[in-house]
Residue, then its C-alpha position, 0 to 999 in steps of 0.5 A: m428313500k436314497c435314489f441312485n442314478i448309475p452310468g451307462p445304459q450300453t455300455h455297462f449294460d450287461l453289469n447294470v442288468f446283473f445287479l438290477g437282478l439282485m436288487e429284484q431277487y436279493p433286497q436282503y443284499f442292499y442298505p435299506d431304503v435303496k433303490v436305482s432310480s434311473i441309469f443315465g448317459n447315451f447310445q454312443y455315436c450320439i453327436w447331443d452327449g456332454g460331460r465325457n468322451f469314450a476313447h472308441y465307439n461301438q454302434v448299437t442296432e435299432e433292434r439292440m437298443i430297443e431289446i435294451k429298452d425292454t429289458y430296463a423297463h423289466f426293472q422299471v428303471p427309466i433311462r436318463f439321456v445326458f445330452t448336455n453338449p453346450v456347443i450344439e447348433k441348430k442345423h446339430l438339432y436334425d442328426r437322425f441317430g439322436n432322433l432316433c433315439l428320442e422316438i424310441f424312449h419317448d414315453e412320460k417315464n424316460e427323462i433328459v438331461v440338459n445343459s444347452p438352452l437350444m436342446e431344451d427348446y427342440l426337445r420340450e416343442n418335439y418330443p413332450k414326453y420327457k421329464i427335464i433334468s436341469s444338469t450341473t454341466k450348467r456350473i450354476t454356482n450362485k445361490d440365487k440361480f441355483m434357488e431360480e432353476l430349482a424353483n423352476p416347475n419345468y424341471y424334473q430334477v436339477c443336479l447341483d454344481y458339485d462344487l457346492n455339494k457340501n455347501m452346508e448354508l446353501i443345503n440347509s436354506v433350499p426350501q424342504e418342499l423343493r429338496p426332493k428335487v435336487e440331485f448329487l453328483i457324489n463321486a466325482i473324479c475331478p477335483p474341488h473347484c478345477p478352473q478347467r471343468k467348463e473349458h472341458y465341456a465344452l472341447t467334448g462337446k465338440a469332440h462328440i461332434s465330430y466323432l472324435k475325428d477331431k482330437y479336441t484336447n484339454d492338457k490343463c486337465g488335474i482329473r485324479e485317481s478313479s472314482i474308487h481310489p481312496k484320495v478319491l473316495g468320499k474326498g472333496n466334493n465326494f460323500t461318503l455313506e455317513d454323508i448320504d444318511n446326513y443328506s437323507k435325514l434332510g430330505y435330499k434323496y437323488f444320489k448320482l453316481e458317474g462312470r460311464t467311460l470307466h471299466s466295469y470293475d469300477v463301477l461295480a465297487m461305488y455299487l458295493y460300496y453305495m449300496v451293498k451291504p459289506e457281508w454280501h460283496y464277494d459273495i456278489i464280485g464272485t457271481a459276477l466274475l462267473l458272468d461275461g461282460v459284468i466285470i471284465n469290460s472297459p468301454n475305453s476298449e476298442y474290443k466288442y464287449q459282447l452283448i448279452k442275449e439273454p439277461f441275469y436277472n433270471i441268475a439264482l447265487 
């Protein structure tokens, strides 16, 4: 089984519901043994967020969060919160909005990605039902330390630092019984071995805490083209379809597609490439173009994108 963790529970909601509906109604469109295993990200204005910043924020109501939760529950796909802000302090643990999100989604199905031991301890004590995932933002590039992290029974999964994605000495040395715990981020737009990455994560975390009032920037950032650009797709640390097939044969099953802050058309292109048979691409794109918010949606725009009332999973091609 090839399990994909996909982005944007709020920002790509329209797209994700459309895509999950296709998987439910038209499994023949998809490569064999493909499934969506989680939808990762946050509701905007969560100061615990990490990894990426949005250029603008759109607030969500409690009622809308419940509606989103119920819609994804229809597809039996968990939400995976990304609480990887590396610079949070104890006072930030009592953030009302973050705790509201945790309360609404608190059950054994849903998951949280962590970076900070402070956040991890708080979650385990106060919200013990969540599955906990160790984040790639920890930048664990030492083989022995990674193996120690992977062997920790308290982690549901461990996301490998993507600079190690193609380190075959490491990949082949992971015990067979632990390989289903490894997650690979397979379409990073950051260049391999970027020396700015850890600093960039810290600046991103500070920006979240200030709700972008303070513009923390990294002028040295070497972010490349979009995830679907020929210079990026399958290059460097990133995986092609053949890579995924090869890793699956080795016993690995979890593959993460980043894209929380990308346009929905970029994200749909990635979904099509990794999960959908090529002969169905044009039909799916043509249908998606008829539906507001599925393709024409930018999470970085000040435009408050349309939030649908009726899910797309009842629409037939």
